[in-house]
C-alpha positions as CSV (number, residue, x, y, z in Angstrom):
1,X,68.0,-59.5,-133.2
2,X,65.0,-61.8,-133.5
3,X,65.3,-65.3,-135.0
4,X,62.7,-66.2,-137.6
5,X,62.2,-69.1,-140.0
6,X,59.5,-69.9,-142.5
7,X,58.5,-72.9,-144.6
8,X,56.6,-73.3,-147.8
9,X,55.6,-76.9,-147.1
10,X,56.9,-80.4,-147.4
11,X,56.2,-82.3,-150.6
12,X,57.5,-82.2,-154.2
13,X,59.1,-78.9,-155.3
14,X,59.8,-78.5,-159.0
15,X,63.2,-77.2,-159.9
16,X,61.4,-75.0,-162.5
17,X,59.8,-73.0,-159.7
18,X,62.6,-73.2,-157.2
19,X,63.9,-69.6,-157.7
20,X,60.4,-68.1,-157.3
21,X,59.5,-70.1,-154.2
22,X,62.8,-69.2,-152.6
23,X,62.2,-65.5,-153.4
24,X,58.7,-65.7,-151.8
25,X,60.1,-67.2,-148.6
26,X,62.9,-64.6,-148.4
27,X,60.3,-61.9,-148.9
28,X,58.3,-63.3,-146.0
29,X,61.3,-63.1,-143.7
30,X,62.2,-59.5,-144.8
31,X,58.6,-58.2,-144.5
32,X,58.1,-59.7,-141.1
33,X,61.3,-58.1,-139.8
34,X,60.4,-54.7,-141.3
35,X,56.7,-54.6,-140.3
36,X,56.5,-56.4,-137.0
37,X,56.0,-53.2,-135.0
38,X,56.2,-54.0,-131.3
39,X,58.9,-56.7,-130.9
40,X,57.3,-60.1,-130.2
41,X,57.5,-63.6,-131.6
42,X,53.8,-63.5,-132.3
43,X,54.1,-60.4,-134.4
44,X,57.0,-61.9,-136.4
45,X,55.0,-65.1,-137.0
46,X,51.8,-63.4,-138.0
47,X,53.6,-61.0,-140.4
48,X,55.7,-63.7,-142.0
49,X,52.6,-65.8,-142.7
50,X,50.8,-62.8,-144.0
51,X,53.4,-62.5,-146.7
52,X,53.2,-66.2,-147.4
53,X,49.5,-66.0,-147.7
54,X,49.8,-63.1,-150.2
55,X,52.0,-65.2,-152.6
56,X,50.2,-66.9,-155.5
57,X,52.9,-69.6,-155.5
58,X,52.1,-71.0,-152.1
59,X,49.1,-73.0,-150.9
60,X,47.7,-70.5,-148.4
61,X,45.5,-67.5,-148.5
62,X,45.6,-66.0,-152.0
63,X,47.3,-69.0,-153.6
64,X,45.1,-71.6,-151.9
65,X,44.1,-74.8,-153.6
66,X,40.4,-75.2,-154.5
67,X,38.0,-77.7,-153.0
68,X,36.1,-80.3,-155.0
69,X,33.4,-77.7,-155.7
70,X,36.0,-75.2,-157.0
71,X,35.8,-72.9,-153.9
72,X,38.5,-71.6,-151.6
73,X,38.6,-72.8,-148.0
74,X,41.5,-72.1,-145.7
75,X,42.8,-73.2,-142.3
76,X,45.3,-71.3,-140.1
77,X,46.6,-71.2,-136.5
78,X,49.0,-69.3,-134.3
79,X,50.4,-70.1,-130.8
80,X,52.2,-68.2,-128.1
81,X,54.9,-70.4,-126.5
82,X,55.1,-68.4,-123.3
83,X,51.4,-68.5,-122.4
84,X,50.4,-71.4,-124.7
85,X,47.5,-69.2,-125.9
86,X,46.2,-70.5,-129.2
87,X,43.8,-69.3,-132.0
88,X,42.8,-70.9,-135.2
89,X,40.3,-70.9,-138.1
90,X,39.1,-73.8,-140.2
91,X,37.4,-74.1,-143.6
92,X,37.2,-70.3,-143.9
93,X,35.8,-69.5,-147.3
94,X,38.0,-67.1,-149.3
95,X,39.6,-65.1,-146.5
96,X,42.7,-63.5,-147.9
97,X,44.7,-63.6,-144.7
98,X,43.3,-66.3,-142.3
99,X,46.3,-65.9,-140.0
100,X,44.9,-62.4,-139.0
101,X,41.7,-64.0,-137.9
102,X,43.6,-66.8,-136.0
103,X,45.6,-64.1,-134.2
104,X,42.3,-62.2,-133.4
105,X,40.9,-65.3,-131.8
106,X,44.0,-65.8,-129.7
107,X,43.9,-62.2,-128.5
108,X,40.1,-62.4,-127.8
109,X,40.7,-65.3,-125.4
110,X,43.0,-63.1,-123.3
111,X,40.2,-60.7,-122.4
112,X,38.1,-62.0,-119.4
113,X,34.4,-62.6,-120.4
114,X,31.8,-60.7,-118.4
115,X,29.7,-63.9,-118.0
116,X,32.7,-66.3,-117.5
117,X,32.1,-67.9,-120.9
118,X,35.0,-70.1,-122.2
119,X,36.5,-68.3,-125.3
120,X,36.8,-70.3,-128.5
121,X,40.1,-71.9,-129.7
122,X,38.8,-72.2,-133.2
123,X,36.2,-70.6,-135.5
124,X,35.0,-72.3,-138.7
125,X,33.3,-71.6,-142.0
126,X,30.3,-69.1,-141.7
127,X,31.7,-67.5,-138.5
128,X,34.5,-65.8,-140.5
129,X,32.7,-64.8,-143.7
130,X,32.5,-61.2,-142.6
131,X,36.2,-60.9,-143.2
132,X,35.6,-61.0,-147.0
133,X,35.9,-63.5,-149.9
134,X,39.0,-64.0,-152.0
135,X,39.0,-64.5,-155.8
136,X,40.6,-67.7,-157.2
137,X,44.0,-67.3,-158.7
138,X,44.5,-68.4,-162.4
139,X,47.0,-71.0,-161.2
140,X,44.6,-72.5,-158.7
141,X,41.7,-72.5,-161.2
142,X,43.9,-74.2,-163.9
143,X,45.0,-76.9,-161.5
144,X,41.5,-77.5,-160.4
145,X,40.3,-77.8,-164.0
146,X,43.0,-80.4,-164.8
147,X,42.6,-82.6,-161.7
148,X,38.8,-82.4,-161.6
149,X,38.7,-83.6,-165.2
150,X,41.0,-86.5,-164.2
151,X,38.8,-87.3,-161.3
152,X,35.9,-87.4,-163.7
153,X,37.8,-89.8,-166.0
154,X,38.6,-87.2,-168.7
155,X,42.0,-87.0,-170.3
156,X,43.1,-83.4,-169.4
157,X,46.5,-83.5,-171.0
158,X,49.9,-83.0,-169.4
159,X,50.1,-81.8,-165.8
160,X,51.7,-78.4,-165.2
161,X,55.0,-78.9,-163.5
162,X,54.6,-75.6,-161.5
163,X,54.1,-76.7,-157.9
164,X,51.4,-79.3,-158.5
165,X,51.8,-80.7,-155.0
166,X,51.8,-78.0,-152.4
167,X,51.3,-77.9,-148.7
168,X,50.8,-75.9,-145.5
169,X,53.1,-72.9,-145.0
170,X,54.3,-71.8,-141.6
171,X,56.6,-69.7,-139.4
172,X,58.5,-70.0,-136.1
173,X,60.1,-67.1,-134.2
174,X,62.0,-66.3,-131.1
175,X,62.4,-62.7,-130.0
176,X,65.2,-62.3,-127.5
177,X,64.3,-58.7,-126.5
178,X,60.8,-59.6,-125.4
179,X,61.7,-63.2,-124.4
180,X,58.8,-64.6,-126.5
181,X,58.6,-67.6,-128.8
182,X,55.7,-68.5,-131.2
183,X,54.6,-70.6,-134.2
184,X,51.9,-70.5,-136.8
185,X,50.7,-72.2,-139.9
186,X,48.3,-71.5,-142.8
187,X,46.9,-73.7,-145.5
188,X,44.5,-73.9,-148.4
189,X,44.3,-77.7,-147.8
190,X,44.7,-80.5,-150.3
191,X,43.5,-80.0,-153.9
192,X,40.0,-81.3,-154.5
193,X,39.3,-81.7,-150.8
194,X,35.7,-82.1,-149.7
195,X,34.1,-78.8,-148.8
196,X,34.1,-78.3,-145.1
197,X,37.2,-80.4,-144.5
198,X,39.5,-79.1,-141.8
199,X,43.2,-79.9,-141.9
200,X,46.0,-80.0,-139.4
201,X,46.6,-76.2,-139.8
202,X,43.4,-75.5,-137.7
203,X,43.7,-78.2,-135.1
204,X,45.2,-77.6,-131.6
205,X,48.4,-79.6,-131.2
206,X,48.6,-80.8,-134.8
207,X,49.8,-78.2,-137.2
208,X,51.8,-75.9,-134.8
209,X,53.0,-75.9,-131.3
210,X,55.1,-73.5,-129.1
211,X,56.3,-73.8,-125.5
212,X,59.3,-72.6,-123.5
213,X,62.4,-73.5,-125.5
214,X,60.7,-74.6,-128.8
215,X,58.3,-73.7,-131.5
216,X,57.4,-75.9,-134.5
217,X,55.2,-75.9,-137.6
218,X,54.1,-79.0,-139.4
219,X,52.9,-79.7,-142.9
220,X,51.8,-82.9,-144.8
221,X,49.0,-85.4,-144.7
222,X,46.6,-83.5,-142.4
223,X,44.4,-86.4,-141.3
224,X,47.3,-88.4,-140.1
225,X,49.1,-85.5,-138.6
226,X,45.9,-84.7,-136.6
227,X,45.6,-88.3,-135.3
228,X,49.3,-88.2,-134.2
229,X,48.9,-84.7,-132.6
230,X,52.3,-84.4,-134.3
231,X,53.4,-80.8,-133.3
232,X,52.4,-81.3,-129.7
233,X,54.0,-84.8,-129.6
234,X,57.3,-83.2,-130.5
235,X,56.9,-80.6,-127.8
236,X,56.1,-83.3,-125.2
237,X,59.2,-85.3,-126.2
238,X,61.4,-82.2,-125.8
239,X,60.0,-81.6,-122.3
240,X,61.2,-85.0,-121.0
241,X,64.7,-83.9,-119.9
242,X,67.8,-81.9,-120.5
243,X,70.7,-82.4,-123.0
244,X,68.3,-84.2,-125.3
245,X,69.3,-85.4,-128.7
246,X,66.8,-83.4,-130.9
247,X,67.8,-85.3,-134.1
248,X,66.9,-88.6,-132.4
249,X,63.7,-87.2,-131.0
250,X,62.5,-86.0,-134.4
251,X,63.4,-89.4,-136.0
252,X,61.5,-91.3,-133.3
253,X,58.4,-89.1,-133.3
254,X,58.1,-89.0,-137.1
255,X,58.6,-92.8,-137.5
256,X,57.0,-94.3,-134.4
257,X,54.2,-91.7,-133.7
258,X,53.4,-90.7,-137.2
259,X,54.8,-92.8,-140.1
260,X,54.1,-96.3,-138.8
261,X,50.6,-95.8,-137.4
262,X,49.6,-93.9,-140.5
263,X,50.7,-96.4,-143.2
264,X,48.1,-98.3,-145.1
265,X,47.6,-100.0,-148.5
266,X,46.3,-96.7,-150.0
267,X,48.9,-94.6,-148.2
268,X,52.2,-96.6,-148.0
269,X,54.4,-93.6,-147.4
270,X,52.7,-90.9,-145.2
271,X,54.0,-87.4,-145.7
272,X,55.0,-84.9,-143.1
273,X,57.4,-82.1,-142.7
274,X,58.5,-80.3,-139.5
275,X,60.2,-76.9,-139.0
276,X,61.5,-76.8,-135.4
277,X,63.2,-73.9,-133.6
278,X,64.9,-74.8,-130.3
279,X,66.5,-72.4,-127.9
280,X,69.4,-73.0,-125.5
281,X,72.3,-71.3,-123.9
282,X,76.0,-71.3,-124.8
283,X,78.6,-72.1,-122.3
284,X,79.0,-68.4,-121.6
285,X,75.3,-68.1,-120.9
286,X,74.4,-66.3,-124.1
287,X,71.2,-67.4,-125.9
288,X,71.5,-69.4,-129.1
289,X,68.9,-70.9,-131.4
290,X,68.9,-74.0,-133.5
291,X,66.7,-74.6,-136.5
292,X,65.7,-78.2,-137.4
293,X,64.0,-79.4,-140.5
294,X,62.7,-83.0,-140.8
295,X,60.5,-84.5,-143.5
296,X,59.4,-87.8,-145.0
297,X,58.7,-86.2,-148.5
298,X,61.2,-85.7,-151.4
299,X,61.7,-82.0,-150.5
300,X,60.9,-79.1,-148.2
301,X,61.2,-75.4,-148.8
302,X,62.5,-73.2,-145.9
303,X,64.0,-69.7,-145.3
304,X,65.5,-68.2,-142.2
305,X,67.1,-65.1,-140.8
306,X,70.2,-65.9,-138.7
307,X,71.6,-64.0,-135.8
308,X,74.6,-63.1,-137.9
309,X,72.8,-61.5,-140.8
310,X,69.6,-59.7,-141.6
311,X,69.6,-61.2,-145.1
312,X,67.4,-64.3,-145.2
313,X,68.7,-67.6,-146.5
314,X,66.3,-69.7,-148.6
315,X,66.7,-73.4,-149.3
316,X,64.9,-76.2,-151.1
317,X,66.0,-79.2,-149.0
318,X,66.0,-82.5,-150.9
319,X,66.4,-86.0,-149.6
320,X,69.8,-87.6,-150.6
321,X,69.8,-90.4,-153.1
322,X,70.5,-93.1,-150.6
323,X,67.2,-92.2,-148.8
324,X,65.2,-91.5,-151.9
325,X,66.0,-95.0,-153.3
326,X,64.6,-96.9,-150.3
327,X,61.3,-98.7,-150.9
328,X,58.1,-97.3,-149.5
329,X,57.9,-99.9,-146.7
330,X,60.9,-98.2,-145.1
331,X,60.8,-94.8,-143.5
332,X,62.7,-92.2,-145.5
333,X,63.1,-89.4,-143.0
334,X,65.6,-86.6,-143.7
335,X,66.7,-84.4,-140.8
336,X,69.1,-81.5,-140.8
337,X,69.9,-78.5,-138.6
338,X,71.2,-75.0,-138.8
339,X,72.5,-72.5,-136.3
340,X,70.3,-69.4,-136.2
């Protein structure tokens, strides 16, 4: 059966909302498996992210954070690991499912142009308005009211504990029957972002990457992730040889390529989370997948469907106390893996 994993972002996940977030991630896995149609990793990724975008709990599509002006602008991308075809959208205003548009851009690039024009990797803003606007959710509007008042120096009262800090969602998939592998991400961006801001979820090599033997999705501090080309950096590191220590590679890339270069007085502990699916062969030659999750934040929400069961498993992974207690001037990267 296909192997699929999704994430709801790396950040701070409230225990009050843990059950609801897990349910949303499990639903994304279930819906992707039941609606993927023709077997392919791209279809699995697209349909999983469609479900994540439809959830009001997650910062993508319908649940997207609002900009400084109180509007909705989303980013999304999808990538085929076999062909390395890629499509993305950035700062799309109110599109309910931006991952659909990203997939359409990827597919458009596969059709030869009559005039030999180079097809786009990314479309932004006005170019996607024909796909329809999306109303703001009550949760997103409430959070915007609170934090905009604080930005303006007004005491807005206590902060709602329900997922105040949210991040990019994503999916990775490997379909054994078709031999395909893919990844994708979708995001409403940071709360109170400047209108027109494009995050890592729309940028080639930053928010997602897929190639032979691996697919990954990234969330976190978009500007720093873009500078590090974080998703592609992981892919390049994994291409450097055989019998690689994936745990050591993730640690090195997150610390040396991302965390250290991104640190500053205003950002002493840069945030990033990685969901990575790697493929390999058992000693008997049978295919096996390994799911890795690595993050510099207090927690990360994931779900996956293993090869042993069609019932998705959802987890809110949290850094252990020994890592959490380290000072901000030391990297606090937590890495774990699962057979899938």
